[in-house]
N, C-alpha and C positions, 0 to 999 in steps of 0.2 A: 504494500500500500504506500502511495506517495501523496504528499500534500500539494494541492493546486491553489495558487493565488492568481486571480484575474483582476485587472483594473482597467477602466475605460470611461468614456463619457457617460454621464447619467442618462442621457437620452437613449442610449443603446441598451439599457439594463434589461428590458423585456425581450429585445431581440437576441441578446446574449443568452438569456435563459431559454429562449426557444431553441437555439442551437444545441445547448447542453441537454435539453429535454429530448431532442432527436437522438443525440448520442446515447443517452440513457445509462451512463456508467458513473456519473459524479455524485457522490454523497455530499450534499451541501450542508454546512454547519453555519450557524449564526456568526458573523464577523463583527466584533465590537472593539475596535481600537480606540485608544483615548483621543486620538487626533480627529476622528470622524464620528459622526452620529449615526443613528439608525436610519436606514432608508424608509421614508414615509411616503405613502401614496398621496398623490394630489387629490383634491375633491373630485376632479373629473375621473381619475383612476378608481377612486372609491366607488363612485356611481357605476362605472363600468363593471367592477367586480361584483357588485350586488345584482346587476342585470344578468351577468353570466351565471351567477349562482341561481337566479330565478329560472334561467333556461334549464339548468341541471335539474332543479326541483320539479319543474313542470314536465320535463321530458321523462323523468323517472316515474312520476305519478301516471302519466299517460301510458307508458310502457307497462306499468302494473295493471292498468285497466284492460289493455289489449292482450295481456298474458304473455308478454315477451320479457326475457331476462336482459339485464343491462350488460350485455356482452359487447365490448368495444368493437367498433366498425373498422374494417380495413380501409374504408374510404370516408374519412370524417368530412363534415360540412366545411366548405372552403370560403363561404361568403363572409360578409361583415356582421357585426353584432346586430345592426338594424335588420339586415336580411334574415338572420337567424330568428329574431323575434317575430318577423312577419310570417315566416314559414311555420313557426311553432304555434302562433296564437290561435288560428282556426282549428288546428288538430287538437291542441290541448283543451280548447273550449268544448269541442265535440266529445272528446274522451271524458271530460268531467261530467257532462250531461248524461252520457250513456252509463257511466259508472254509478251515478246517483240513481238513475232509473233502474238499473239492474239490481243494485243493492236493495232498493225499496221493494221491488217485486219479489226478490228472494226472501226478504224478511216477511212480506205478506204471505207468501206461500208457506213458509215455515209456521207462521202464526195459525194459518188455516189447518195445517196438518196437526198441530198440537191441540187446538181448541175447537176445531170445526164440529166434531161429534158431540163434545160437551155442550157447545152452544145450541145445537139442535135439540138435545135432550132437555136442557134447561128451558129453552123457549117453549117446548111442549108442556113442561110442568107449570110455567108461569102463566100461560094463557093471556098474556098481555097485562097482567096485574102490575108489572113494574112500571107501566105508563100511567097508573092511577094516581091522582093527586092526593088520595088519602092513605094509600097503602105503599109499603116499602118491601122490596124483595132483596134477600141476601143469598146469592148463589155461592156454593162452595163444593169442594171435592173431599171424599173420604176414601180410605183404602179398603175398609171392611164394613159389612153391614152392621156388625156389632157396635161400631162407633156411633151409629145413629141413636141407639138407646141412651147413651151418655149425653148426646146432644139434646134429646127430648127431655131428659131429667133436668138438665141445666136450664133450658128454656122454661120448663114448668115452674122451677123455683123462682125465676126472674119475672115471668109474665103470666103465671097461672095458666089459663087456657086461651090467652089472647094471641095465638100464633097458629100457623099451619106449617107442618114439616113434611115434605115429600122428597122422594128420591127415585132415580132410574139407574139401572146398571150400565156401566161402560165396559170396556174390554178388561181392565185390571183394577177398576175402582168404581165408585158410585158418584153420579152427579146429583147433588141435593140442593134444595133451596128452602128458605124460611120466609114466610109471608107474615108481616106484622103491620101494625099501624105506623105511619111515618114518625109519629111522636115517640115511638118506642124502638126505633132503629138502633140507636146507640146502645141501649140495654141489651138488645139481641146480639149485636156485634161483640159486646164485652163478654157475654156468656160463651160465644164461640171462641173468642180469644183465649179465655181461661183454659179451654180444652186444647189449645194449640192449633186451632183452625182459623184460617184467614179467608176473608171474602175473595172470591174469584173475580179478578178484573182482567179483561181482555186488553192486549197491547194495542198501541196506536189508536187509529180512528175508531176502531171497534169498541174501545173502552167507553166512549161517550154515547153509544147507541143502546137503545132498549134491547133486551135479549132477542125478541122476535126479529127485529130489523137486523141485528148483528148476525143471527143465524142465516137469514135470507141472503144477506150481503156476502157472507162467507161461502154459501152454496153457489152463488152466482160467480164470485171471484175464483172459486176453486176450478171452475170451468174455463174462465177467460184468462186468468193470470198466467198459467203455464204457456198459453199461446203467445201472450204478449212478451213473456220472458224469452221464448224462442226467437221472436222477432228482434228483440234487443240484442241477443247473443249473435244473431246473424249480422246485425249492424256493427257490433264490436269486431267480429271476424273480418268484415269488409274493411273496417278502419285499419285493422292490423295489416291486411294485405296491401292496402293502398299507401299507408303512411308509416308502417313499421320500420323500414329501412331508413327513412328520413329521420324518424325519432332517434334511432340508435346513432346515426351520423351526427345529429345535433348534440346528443348527450356526450359523445366522444369528444367532439371539438370543445364543448363547454367545460368538461372536466379538465382538459388540458389547459384551457385559458385560466380557469380558477386556480389551478396549481401554480401557474406562472405568476399570477398576481400575488399569491400568498408567499411564494418563494422570494419575491422581492424584499419582503420584510427581514429576511436573513442577511441581506447585503448591508454594507456600510456605505455611507454617502456623505459627500460634502455639497457645496453649492452647485458644482458642475460635474463632479466625478463620482464614480461608484466603484466599489471593490467587492469581491466575492471570494470565499474560501471553501474548499471542498477536499474530498479524499477520493483518490482514483487507484484501482488495482493496477499494478505495474503492467500487466499484460493488456490493459485497456487504454494505455496512454495514446496509442495510435488513433483510436476513435476520437479522443478529446482533441488532439492536435488537428485532426481533419475537420472537426466541427468548428474549432476556433479559427482555423485557417481562413474561413469565409469572412472573418472580421479582423484579419491579421493587421491591416493598415490602420486600424482605429483603436485597438486594445493592446495591452501587454499582459503576458502571463508567464508564470514560472512553476516548475515542479520542484519540490524539495523532498529529500529523503526524510522518513519518519525517525524521530528520536525515540527509539523504543523504550528507553529507560524513563524518560520524563513525560512522554506523550501517550503511553500505551493506554491510559484510561480514556483518552479522547478519540483514539483511532477506531473507526468502525471495523467490524470483523466480517470478512467474507470467507467462508469455509471452503478449503481446497481439498476435495476428496475425489478419488477415482469414481467413474460413472457407476460402477457396480455397488459402491458403498454409499452414494449420495442419498438414496431413499432412507437410510438408517439415521440421517440427521433428524428425522422426525422424533426419534426415540429419546433425544436429549434436548432438542431445540426448545420445547415448552418448559424445561426446567431451568436452563441457563444457556447463555451464549458465552463461549470461552473468551476470556480476556485476550486482547491482542498480544501475540507473542507467547501465549501459554499453549497448553496441549489440547488438541481436539480429539475427543475419545471416539469419534465416529467409526474409524476403521476397526478399533478394538471391539466395539459393539457389533459392527457388521459381521465380524468373524465369529465372535463367541456367542452372541445372543441366539441366533438360529441353531448353532451347534448345541448349546445348553438346552434349548427347547427340545431338540431332537432327542438328547440323552434322557430328559425327563419324560417325554411322551412315549417315545419308542414304540409306536404302534402304526402299522401300515394303514389300517382303516381310518384312524383319526387323521393321519397325514393326508390321505386322499380327500377327506372332508375339507381340510384346510386348503388343499390345492383347488378344489371346486370353488370354495369361497374366494380364493385369490383370482381365479379365472373370471368369476362373476364381476369382481371389482375392476379387473382389467378391462372387461367389456364395457362397463359403464364409463370408465375413464376414456376409452377410445371414442365413445359416442358423445363425449363432452357433457355427460350428465352429472347431476349433483345428488349425493346420497343424504337424505334428511332423516334424522332420528328424533322424532317429535318429543318423546317423553324425556329425552336428555336435552332438548333444545339445541341440538348440534346439527351442523350441516358440513359435509365434506365435498369440496370441489373436485373436478376431474384430475387436477395435478396431485392432490393429496391421495385420491383413490388409486392413482397409478403407482405412487410410492408404497402405499399399503399393500397393493397387489404384489409388488416385487418382494417386499418383506415376507408376505404370506407364502410365496413360492419357495423362498429359501427355507422358511420354517417347515413347510410341507416336505421338502426334499430331505432334510435331515431327519424328520420324524419317520419317514418311510425307510431311510437308510438304517437307522437304529432299530426300527421295527423288524427289518429283515434279520439283523444280528440277534435281537431278542426272541424272534419267532412269534411275534404278536400281531394279530389282525383282529381288532375289536376284542382285545384280551386274548384268551387261549382258544378262540373259536376254531381256527385252522389246526390247532394241535389236538383238540378233542374230537373234531369231526372225522369219522371213519368213512372211507370211501371204498367202493367195490373195485376189485382188481382190474387193472387196465394198463396197457403198454408195458407189460412185464412186471408191474407192481402187484404184489399179492393182495388178496382181499383184506380190507381193514386198514389200508395204508392211510397216512395223514400227510397233509402238505408240509407241516413242521413237526419234527419229532425230536424229543429230548435225547441226549447222549450222556455218557459218563458211566462211571463204575456202578452207580446206584440204579441204572436202568437196564432192563433185560432186552437185548436186541431182538429177541423173538416176539416180544410184546410191543415194543416201541420201534416202529420202522416207518419210513415214509419217503418223501421227495427231498426235503431240505432239512439238514440237521440244524438244531438250534445252537448257534455258536456261543451265545452268552445267555444262559437261562437265569434271568434276574430273579425269578420266583423260586429258584432252587437256592435258598439262602446259604446252606452249608457249602455249596460249591462256589458261589460267586459273590456273596455279600462282602467279604473282606477285600477282594480285588477291586470291586466297583467303588467301594468307599475310598480306598487308597487312590484310585484313578481320579475320583472327584476332588480329593484333597490336593492332588498335584496341580490342578487348575488354580486352586487357591494359593498354593505356594508361588506359582508363577505370577499371577495377577497382583497379589498384594506386594510381593517383592518388587515387581516392575513398577507399581505405583510409587513406591518410595524411591526407586531409582529416578523416576521422572521428577519427583519432588527435589531431589538433589540437583538434577540437571537444570531445572527451571530456576532454582535458587541461585546457582552459579551464573546462569544467563542474565538474570535481572539484578544481580548483586545483592540478593536477599540472603545473607549468610545464615541468619537464624533459621530460615526454611531449609537451607542446605544441611545444617547440622541436625535438624529434626529428622529429615529423611535419612541421613547417614546413620543416626543412632538407631532408628527403628529398623532400617535395613540390616544393620549388623546384628542387632539383638534378635531379630526374627531368624536370620540365618543360623545363629547359635541355638535358638530354641528348636528349630527343625532338626538340626544335627542331634541334639540331645534326645528329642522325641523318637527319632529313628533308632538310636542305640537302645533306648529304654524299652520301647515296644517290641522290638525284634530280638532283644537280648544279644545283639551282635557284638556290642562292646568293642567297636573299631577304634583304635587309639587316635587315628586322624580325626574322627568325628568329635572325640573328646577335646582335642586341641581346637577344632573349629568352634565348639561350644564356648570354651574359655575365652578365646580371642574375640568372638562375637560379643560376649557380655561385656568384656573390657571396653571394646569400641563403642558399645551402646552407652556406657557411662561417660565416655569421652563426648559423645553427641549430646547427652543430657547436660553436661557441664558447659559446653560451648554454646548451646542454644539457650541455656538458662531456663529450661522447662523441666522443673522437678517432677511435674505430674506425669511425665513420660514413663517414670518408673511404675506408677500405678496402672498406666494405660497399656504397657507392653503385653501383659497377659491377654488383655482385650483384643489387641491386634492379632495375637496368636489365635484367639477365638474366632476372628474373622476368617482366618484360613480354614479352621475347622467347619465354619458355617457352609462351606462349599459341599459338605456331605449332603446338604438338602437336595443337590442334583440327583443323588441316589435315593434318599428317603422319600421325597415327594413323588418321584417317578414310580418307585416300587409300591407305594401306597395306592396309586391309581391302577397299577397293574394288578394288585391283589383284589381290588374292588371289581375290576373287569373280569378277573378269573372267577370270583364268586358268582357274578351274574351268569357266566357260562355254565358253572356247576349247577345252578338252579335250572337253567334251560335244559341242559343235557340230562339232568336227573329226572325231570318230568318226562322226557322222551324215553328214557330207559324203563321208567315205571309204568307208563300208560300207553306204550306203543305208538301207533300212527297218530292218534288224537293227541297223545302227550307230546309227540314231536312238534305238531303244529302249535299247541299251547306253549310248549317250552321255547320255541323260536320267538313267539310273540312276547312272552314274559321276559326272555333274555334280551330281546331287542329293546323293550321299554327300559329295562334296568341299565343297559349299556348307554342308551341315550341320556338317561337321568345322570349317570356317572359322568358322561362327557360334559354335560351342562354344569354340573357341580364342580368338576375338577379343572376345566379348561382355564378359568381365570387364574387359579393358582399356578397352573403350568406355564402361563405367560408371565405372571408377576414374579415368581421366584427366580427365574434366570435373569430377568432384567434388573432386579434389585441387587443382585450380586455385582453387576456392572455399575449400577448407580451408587451403591453404598460402599461395598468392600473395595472396589477399584477406584472409582472417580473421587470419592471423598478423600482418600489417602494421598492423592497427588495434588489436592487443592482445587479441584474443579469448581466447587461451590464457594470458594473464598473470595473470588473476584468475578465480577460480572462484566461481560463485554457488551459493546453496542452493536446490534445487528447492522449490517451494511444494507442501507435502503437508498439506492440511487434515485436521483431525480430524473424521472422519465415519463414518457407518455402513458396514459392509461391503457393504450394498445399493447404495451409491453408487459403489463401485469399478468 
């Protein structure tokens, strides 16, 4: 990243910004030198900004009415502000009218659907008494017939016999009304209120009508309103076809204009001149020089190297990762942006997250489900669709869906790979399923079959031997736990190595000595643990343990962090926490195995009918297990990378500024 400084005549400020916006690679920061003041828009420019903002707002509202998304146009409007307003005005006015008419009709149809039958029943009960000058009618709804008796008693207590209570059944409730003298309406309402019943009032214009007229009007409008709504929707569709492209072109141009007016406020200005500061990735300097070349005779500019030691907190960060790892930036981008000059954990996450997921899941069937989900997301991404999850209030655009699809494919691939090693397809289904003899395989063969000294080859035989039977605890538990811990040894030690390297790079010697101390101490603890647990008593490992502990105390002394002594066992515990890669996975495998035992047990006991029943029961159990365990199978691997790895090299200690270049809305 390099710093860009540009200076030139004040009158060229917006033209300069237009060129930089086309280049789309300069991250503009506010420039506030003591010698110059803030660039302020003139009254004319302020008025133009408000007018362009109005164009944006009206275009967005019109696009919403005609059902089009605000996707930038490749051919934005090229006319003047006055021409833009002239084009937009009749379209926006028509869209506003159609939108209001459509909303009113939809609301009316909904009202009729909700209250039409109730109004008809109540009108039949009232017989026009609600239009009497002496009598009052209170309509209401009750859920059960038994509630009417309580209503009758309450009215009896309040009004003696001076009321009439009638009811008619609806689909799931009863429509009821009370007729009383107008002078006693409030007493009757109070009696109903004490029972938790409210007077039924129809929405909108129907609320002011007598029951008979409201019912008749609803019946008539139930026939006419849908036809009118169809006509309005046809008008909206016609408006969309005729003016949709123009609206999107206007919106695109207006968004860019508004962005330029607002970016002017980040510039510094004197009476006649203006200056701008920004940041440019080194590989994008050519684009900036090409853009500024069009104003070369009227402006001056310079690129300056970044002072990483003093300016790292100011420099925006653009993550440079290989294409295959880019999608995995999603998995830490919402937590933190790495500070400029620090370590980006994307590649580590891209390598180990799907691998850890595969080790935990280790099931061909579940891997295939993830693959289908990934392909579905990829399809939506290719079609430019947005995935909305209403109950979460979340929406994922095509770009995010494409990245999620790539991540999902990696996860699925590793899950299938480890599923083959474990011999699991929806648990032990293909291990328990016995098949008739075929292609030289004798009767009762299995797709996956267990091997080892505890299994009789005359009983357990099939197509593919299970290489790592994680459900055979005696045979594989220790090896798999050690395998998981080795990941912890590598990642935790590498994290402290990174802390040392970054400490030296930035001159933060306290961080260097912290990393040095923890790295040395953990190497010593690992050596001691190996000797102790295996009883190998290798002299070299004893030496490594002693030297490691001595160097750990050197790190404590030089970093002046005495608490490191208390925290060292906890860092060792972080290495051990990688056992969860085995424990969480084997727990899911055991649950799936139990589901298969239930299903095959029913088949063995009840024959053909039991086979069908066992398949259905086993399938439901497997699906329930997948739903229950999948979240944990995703969270556990990623938390190892977020906590045990990223925390230890200082990922969360400093926050970087995301690189957000000033560019056209068409580039977003």
